[in-house]
LOTORZA-103674 format. One record per atom (N, C-alpha, C): residue number from 0; residue in one letter; chain; atom name; x, y, z. Coordinates in pm, whole numbers. Atoms other than C-alpha are relative to their C-alpha. Layout:
<resi->NUM; resn->A; chain->A; name->CA; x->X; y->Y; z->Z>
...
! end
This chain:
<resi->0; resn->M; chain->A; name->N; x->84; y->-119; z->0>
<resi->0; resn->M; chain->A; name->CA; x->0; y->0; z->0>
<resi->0; resn->M; chain->A; name->C; x->88; y->124; z->0>
<resi->1; resn->I; chain->A; name->N; x->-73; y->-125; z->13>
<resi->1; resn->I; chain->A; name->CA; x->109; y->352; z->-68>
<resi->1; resn->I; chain->A; name->C; x->-14; y->84; z->128>
<resi->2; resn->E; chain->A; name->N; x->6; y->-94; z->-111>
<resi->2; resn->E; chain->A; name->CA; x->195; y->598; z->207>
<resi->2; resn->E; chain->A; name->C; x->-25; y->137; z->-61>
<resi->3; resn->W; chain->A; name->N; x->43; y->-124; z->65>
<resi->3; resn->W; chain->A; name->CA; x->10; y->915; z->109>
<resi->3; resn->W; chain->A; name->C; x->78; y->121; z->49>
<resi->4; resn->D; chain->A; name->N; x->-59; y->-130; z->-27>
<resi->4; resn->D; chain->A; name->CA; x->183; y->1251; z->90>
<resi->4; resn->D; chain->A; name->C; x->-116; y->99; z->-10>
<resi->5; resn->E; chain->A; name->N; x->120; y->-84; z->-2>
<resi->5; resn->E; chain->A; name->CA; x->-97; y->1486; z->194>
<resi->5; resn->E; chain->A; name->C; x->20; y->135; z->-68>
<resi->6; resn->T; chain->A; name->N; x->-24; y->-128; z->69>
<resi->6; resn->T; chain->A; name->CA; x->69; y->1778; z->12>
<resi->6; resn->T; chain->A; name->C; x->-20; y->-11; z->-151>
<resi->7; resn->R; chain->A; name->N; x->17; y->23; z->144>
<resi->7; resn->R; chain->A; name->CA; x->10; y->1621; z->-332>
<resi->7; resn->R; chain->A; name->C; x->-130; y->-74; z->-27>
<resi->8; resn->P; chain->A; name->N; x->123; y->73; z->33>
<resi->8; resn->P; chain->A; name->CA; x->-307; y->1501; z->-505>
<resi->8; resn->P; chain->A; name->C; x->28; y->-150; z->-11>
<resi->9; resn->R; chain->A; name->N; x->-17; y->146; z->4>
<resi->9; resn->R; chain->A; name->CA; x->-359; y->1126; z->-477>
<resi->9; resn->R; chain->A; name->C; x->15; y->-53; z->-141>
<resi->10; resn->W; chain->A; name->N; x->-14; y->51; z->136>
<resi->10; resn->W; chain->A; name->CA; x->-401; y->1082; z->-851>
<resi->10; resn->W; chain->A; name->C; x->143; y->14; z->-48>
<resi->11; resn->E; chain->A; name->N; x->-140; y->-20; z->38>
<resi->11; resn->E; chain->A; name->CA; x->-50; y->1224; z->-899>
<resi->11; resn->E; chain->A; name->C; x->89; y->-108; z->60>
<resi->12; resn->Q; chain->A; name->N; x->-82; y->100; z->-68>
<resi->12; resn->Q; chain->A; name->CA; x->94; y->981; z->-647>
<resi->12; resn->Q; chain->A; name->C; x->-19; y->-139; z->-59>
<resi->13; resn->V; chain->A; name->N; x->25; y->130; z->61>
<resi->13; resn->V; chain->A; name->CA; x->-74; y->676; z->-801>
<resi->13; resn->V; chain->A; name->C; x->59; y->-2; z->-141>
<resi->14; resn->A; chain->A; name->N; x->-59; y->-8; z->134>
<resi->14; resn->A; chain->A; name->CA; x->30; y->791; z->-1150>
<resi->14; resn->A; chain->A; name->C; x->151; y->-18; z->8>
<resi->15; resn->E; chain->A; name->N; x->-145; y->14; z->-17>
<resi->15; resn->E; chain->A; name->CA; x->388; y->816; z->-1023>
<resi->15; resn->E; chain->A; name->C; x->38; y->-147; z->24>
<resi->16; resn->V; chain->A; name->N; x->-26; y->143; z->-25>
<resi->16; resn->V; chain->A; name->CA; x->374; y->456; z->-895>
<resi->16; resn->V; chain->A; name->C; x->-7; y->-77; z->-131>
<resi->17; resn->L; chain->A; name->N; x->15; y->71; z->128>
<resi->17; resn->L; chain->A; name->CA; x->248; y->333; z->-1232>
<resi->17; resn->L; chain->A; name->C; x->109; y->40; z->-100>
<resi->18; resn->R; chain->A; name->N; x->-109; y->-48; z->85>
<resi->18; resn->R; chain->A; name->CA; x->501; y->548; z->-1418>
<resi->18; resn->R; chain->A; name->C; x->129; y->-75; z->31>
<resi->19; resn->D; chain->A; name->N; x->-120; y->72; z->-42>
<resi->19; resn->D; chain->A; name->CA; x->779; y->388; z->-1216>
<resi->19; resn->D; chain->A; name->C; x->-4; y->-146; z->-43>
<resi->20; resn->K; chain->A; name->N; x->14; y->140; z->43>
<resi->20; resn->K; chain->A; name->CA; x->644; y->39; z->-1292>
<resi->20; resn->K; chain->A; name->C; x->20; y->-14; z->-151>
<resi->21; resn->I; chain->A; name->N; x->-19; y->3; z->146>
<resi->21; resn->I; chain->A; name->CA; x->636; y->120; z->-1665>
<resi->21; resn->I; chain->A; name->C; x->148; y->18; z->-33>
<resi->22; resn->R; chain->A; name->N; x->-141; y->-29; z->31>
<resi->22; resn->R; chain->A; name->CA; x->988; y->265; z->-1669>
<resi->22; resn->R; chain->A; name->C; x->94; y->-111; z->45>
<resi->23; resn->S; chain->A; name->N; x->-86; y->108; z->-50>
<resi->23; resn->S; chain->A; name->CA; x->1133; y->-24; z->-1466>
<resi->23; resn->S; chain->A; name->C; x->-20; y->-130; z->-78>
<resi->24; resn->G; chain->A; name->N; x->27; y->122; z->75>
<resi->24; resn->G; chain->A; name->CA; x->978; y->-282; z->-1698>
<resi->24; resn->G; chain->A; name->C; x->-93; y->-94; z->73>
<resi->25; resn->E; chain->A; name->N; x->96; y->84; z->-73>
<resi->25; resn->E; chain->A; name->CA; x->749; y->-425; z->-1430>
<resi->25; resn->E; chain->A; name->C; x->-132; y->-8; z->-78>
<resi->26; resn->L; chain->A; name->N; x->112; y->-4; z->94>
<resi->26; resn->L; chain->A; name->CA; x->471; y->-319; z->-1669>
<resi->26; resn->L; chain->A; name->C; x->61; y->22; z->-138>
<resi->27; resn->P; chain->A; name->N; x->-68; y->-14; z->129>
<resi->27; resn->P; chain->A; name->CA; x->633; y->-391; z->-2009>
<resi->27; resn->P; chain->A; name->C; x->-96; y->45; z->-111>
<resi->28; resn->P; chain->A; name->N; x->83; y->-41; z->114>
<resi->28; resn->P; chain->A; name->CA; x->510; y->-260; z->-2346>
<resi->28; resn->P; chain->A; name->C; x->-100; y->-110; z->-37>
<resi->29; resn->G; chain->A; name->N; x->105; y->94; z->37>
<resi->29; resn->G; chain->A; name->CA; x->182; y->-421; z->-2444>
<resi->29; resn->G; chain->A; name->C; x->-78; y->-54; z->118>
<resi->30; resn->S; chain->A; name->N; x->71; y->54; z->-117>
<resi->30; resn->S; chain->A; name->CA; x->86; y->-512; z->-2089>
<resi->30; resn->S; chain->A; name->C; x->-116; y->91; z->38>
<resi->31; resn->R; chain->A; name->N; x->120; y->-73; z->-40>
<resi->31; resn->R; chain->A; name->CA; x->-248; y->-408; z->-1951>
<resi->31; resn->R; chain->A; name->C; x->26; y->77; z->128>
<resi->32; resn->V; chain->A; name->N; x->-9; y->-86; z->-118>
<resi->32; resn->V; chain->A; name->CA; x->-255; y->-120; z->-1704>
<resi->32; resn->V; chain->A; name->C; x->-123; y->-30; z->85>
<resi->33; resn->P; chain->A; name->N; x->118; y->27; z->-84>
<resi->33; resn->P; chain->A; name->CA; x->-484; y->-173; z->-1402>
<resi->33; resn->P; chain->A; name->C; x->-118; y->90; z->-39>
<resi->34; resn->S; chain->A; name->N; x->123; y->-72; z->35>
<resi->34; resn->S; chain->A; name->CA; x->-843; y->-69; z->-1470>
<resi->34; resn->S; chain->A; name->C; x->-39; y->98; z->111>
<resi->35; resn->V; chain->A; name->N; x->52; y->-94; z->-101>
<resi->35; resn->V; chain->A; name->CA; x->-1033; y->204; z->-1287>
<resi->35; resn->V; chain->A; name->C; x->-44; y->-77; z->125>
<resi->36; resn->V; chain->A; name->N; x->48; y->80; z->-114>
<resi->36; resn->V; chain->A; name->CA; x->-1197; y->-61; z->-1068>
<resi->36; resn->V; chain->A; name->C; x->117; y->-57; z->79>
<resi->37; resn->S; chain->A; name->N; x->-118; y->56; z->-68>
<resi->37; resn->S; chain->A; name->CA; x->-862; y->-226; z->-991>
<resi->37; resn->S; chain->A; name->C; x->74; y->107; z->79>
<resi->38; resn->L; chain->A; name->N; x->-69; y->-109; z->-69>
<resi->38; resn->L; chain->A; name->CA; x->-704; y->108; z->-901>
<resi->38; resn->L; chain->A; name->C; x->-76; y->43; z->125>
<resi->39; resn->T; chain->A; name->N; x->78; y->-41; z->-117>
<resi->39; resn->T; chain->A; name->CA; x->-991; y->198; z->-669>
<resi->39; resn->T; chain->A; name->C; x->16; y->-100; z->113>
<resi->40; resn->R; chain->A; name->N; x->-17; y->104; z->-103>
<resi->40; resn->R; chain->A; name->CA; x->-955; y->-133; z->-486>
<resi->40; resn->R; chain->A; name->C; x->141; y->-1; z->58>
<resi->41; resn->E; chain->A; name->N; x->-139; y->12; z->-45>
<resi->41; resn->E; chain->A; name->CA; x->-577; y->-142; z->-471>
<resi->41; resn->E; chain->A; name->C; x->47; y->121; z->81>
<resi->42; resn->Y; chain->A; name->N; x->-50; y->-121; z->-65>
<resi->42; resn->Y; chain->A; name->CA; x->-522; y->219; z->-365>
<resi->42; resn->Y; chain->A; name->C; x->-103; y->72; z->86>
<resi->43; resn->G; chain->A; name->N; x->103; y->-61; z->-83>
<resi->43; resn->G; chain->A; name->CA; x->-850; y->302; z->-193>
<resi->43; resn->G; chain->A; name->C; x->-36; y->141; z->-46>
<resi->44; resn->I; chain->A; name->N; x->32; y->-132; z->56>
<resi->44; resn->I; chain->A; name->CA; x->-917; y->595; z->-427>
<resi->44; resn->I; chain->A; name->C; x->-137; y->-7; z->-69>
<resi->45; resn->S; chain->A; name->N; x->130; y->-5; z->68>
<resi->45; resn->S; chain->A; name->CA; x->-1239; y->708; z->-595>
<resi->45; resn->S; chain->A; name->C; x->17; y->-33; z->-149>
<resi->46; resn->H; chain->A; name->N; x->-1; y->27; z->144>
<resi->46; resn->H; chain->A; name->CA; x->-1336; y->620; z->-951>
<resi->46; resn->H; chain->A; name->C; x->49; y->123; z->-78>
<resi->47; resn->V; chain->A; name->N; x->-41; y->-123; z->67>
<resi->47; resn->V; chain->A; name->CA; x->-1286; y->984; z->-1051>
<resi->47; resn->V; chain->A; name->C; x->152; y->17; z->8>
<resi->48; resn->T; chain->A; name->N; x->-144; y->-9; z->-19>
<resi->48; resn->T; chain->A; name->CA; x->-934; y->983; z->-906>
<resi->48; resn->T; chain->A; name->C; x->73; y->-102; z->-87>
<resi->49; resn->A; chain->A; name->N; x->-60; y->105; z->82>
<resi->49; resn->A; chain->A; name->CA; x->-852; y->654; z->-1079>
<resi->49; resn->A; chain->A; name->C; x->-4; y->38; z->-148>
<resi->50; resn->Q; chain->A; name->N; x->11; y->-42; z->139>
<resi->50; resn->Q; chain->A; name->CA; x->-977; y->793; z->-1409>
<resi->50; resn->Q; chain->A; name->C; x->103; y->107; z->-32>
<resi->51; resn->K; chain->A; name->N; x->-102; y->-104; z->20>
<resi->51; resn->K; chain->A; name->CA; x->-748; y->1096; z->-1366>
<resi->51; resn->K; chain->A; name->C; x->138; y->-62; z->-20>
<resi->52; resn->V; chain->A; name->N; x->-128; y->69; z->12>
<resi->52; resn->V; chain->A; name->CA; x->-454; y->858; z->-1325>
<resi->52; resn->V; chain->A; name->C; x->17; y->-51; z->-143>
<resi->53; resn->L; chain->A; name->N; x->-9; y->57; z->134>
<resi->53; resn->L; chain->A; name->CA; x->-530; y->682; z->-1652>
<resi->53; resn->L; chain->A; name->C; x->9; y->107; z->-109>
<resi->54; resn->V; chain->A; name->N; x->-7; y->-111; z->96>
<resi->54; resn->V; chain->A; name->CA; x->-587; y->1009; z->-1839>
<resi->54; resn->V; chain->A; name->C; x->140; y->60; z->0>
<resi->55; resn->A; chain->A; name->N; x->-134; y->-58; z->-10>
<resi->55; resn->A; chain->A; name->CA; x->-255; y->1147; z->-1712>
<resi->55; resn->A; chain->A; name->C; x->103; y->-86; z->-72>
<resi->56; resn->L; chain->A; name->N; x->-96; y->90; z->64>
<resi->56; resn->L; chain->A; name->CA; x->-61; y->839; z->-1827>
<resi->56; resn->L; chain->A; name->C; x->-18; y->0; z->-152>
<resi->57; resn->R; chain->A; name->N; x->27; y->-5; z->143>
<resi->57; resn->R; chain->A; name->CA; x->-232; y->850; z->-2167>
<resi->57; resn->R; chain->A; name->C; x->51; y->132; z->-60>
<resi->58; resn->E; chain->A; name->N; x->-45; y->-131; z->51>
<resi->58; resn->E; chain->A; name->CA; x->-161; y->1224; z->-2209>
<resi->58; resn->E; chain->A; name->C; x->151; y->11; z->-3>
<resi->59; resn->E; chain->A; name->N; x->-147; y->0; z->-1>
<resi->59; resn->E; chain->A; name->CA; x->206; y->1161; z->-2123>
<resi->59; resn->E; chain->A; name->C; x->56; y->-91; z->-109>
<resi->60; resn->G; chain->A; name->N; x->-45; y->88; z->106>
<resi->60; resn->G; chain->A; name->CA; x->220; y->908; z->-2405>
<resi->60; resn->G; chain->A; name->C; x->53; y->-134; z->49>
<resi->61; resn->L; chain->A; name->N; x->-48; y->127; z->-55>
<resi->61; resn->L; chain->A; name->CA; x->293; y->614; z->-2176>
<resi->61; resn->L; chain->A; name->C; x->-96; y->-115; z->-25>
<resi->62; resn->T; chain->A; name->N; x->99; y->104; z->21>
<resi->62; resn->T; chain->A; name->CA; x->-30; y->427; z->-2240>
<resi->62; resn->T; chain->A; name->C; x->-91; y->36; z->-116>
<resi->63; resn->K; chain->A; name->N; x->101; y->-16; z->104>
<resi->63; resn->K; chain->A; name->CA; x->-293; y->378; z->-2506>
<resi->63; resn->K; chain->A; name->C; x->-127; y->-67; z->50>
<resi->64; resn->T; chain->A; name->N; x->126; y->56; z->-45>
<resi->64; resn->T; chain->A; name->CA; x->-659; y->323; z->-2425>
<resi->64; resn->T; chain->A; name->C; x->-81; y->-44; z->-120>
<resi->65; resn->T; chain->A; name->N; x->87; y->54; z->103>
<resi->65; resn->T; chain->A; name->CA; x->-876; y->102; z->-2641>
<resi->65; resn->T; chain->A; name->C; x->-137; y->-20; z->63>
<resi->66; resn->P; chain->A; name->N; x->134; y->13; z->-59>
<resi->66; resn->P; chain->A; name->CA; x->-1247; y->144; z->-2566>
<resi->66; resn->P; chain->A; name->C; x->-48; y->-146; z->1>
<resi->67; resn->G; chain->A; name->N; x->50; y->136; z->-15>
<resi->67; resn->G; chain->A; name->CA; x->-1393; y->-180; z->-2436>
<resi->67; resn->G; chain->A; name->C; x->107; y->-101; z->37>
<resi->68; resn->L; chain->A; name->N; x->-108; y->94; z->-31>
<resi->68; resn->L; chain->A; name->CA; x->-1051; y->-339; z->-2383>
<resi->68; resn->L; chain->A; name->C; x->85; y->45; z->118>
<resi->69; resn->G; chain->A; name->N; x->-80; y->-51; z->-111>
<resi->69; resn->G; chain->A; name->CA; x->-865; y->-112; z->-2139>
<resi->69; resn->G; chain->A; name->C; x->119; y->82; z->-48>
<resi->70; resn->S; chain->A; name->N; x->-119; y->-78; z->29>
<resi->70; resn->S; chain->A; name->CA; x->-536; y->73; z->-2121>
<resi->70; resn->S; chain->A; name->C; x->122; y->-92; z->-2>
<resi->71; resn->F; chain->A; name->N; x->-118; y->83; z->19>
<resi->71; resn->F; chain->A; name->CA; x->-206; y->-74; z->-2236>
<resi->71; resn->F; chain->A; name->C; x->124; y->87; z->-8>
<resi->72; resn->V; chain->A; name->N; x->-127; y->-71; z->5>
<resi->72; resn->V; chain->A; name->CA; x->157; y->31; z->-2202>
<resi->72; resn->V; chain->A; name->C; x->46; y->8; z->-145>
<resi->73; resn->K; chain->A; name->N; x->-52; y->-19; z->136>
<resi->73; resn->K; chain->A; name->CA; x->299; y->177; z->-2524>
<resi->73; resn->K; chain->A; name->C; x->141; y->-56; z->-11>
! end
């Protein structure tokens, strides 16, 4: 579980964790990124917060979202 830094938004902190997993190869290219539901369960965040995480990673060019299938590492 993550230890929250109350000075930063939670979506930023979860995005950072996933970013680190992508860069380290723990989430290699083509692998599925956790879904909104998975993120809410794993990190105890809201659906809105989880969605912000996925949007941030997509906007950074780290993931690609395919409607109906999910988000995948580029």
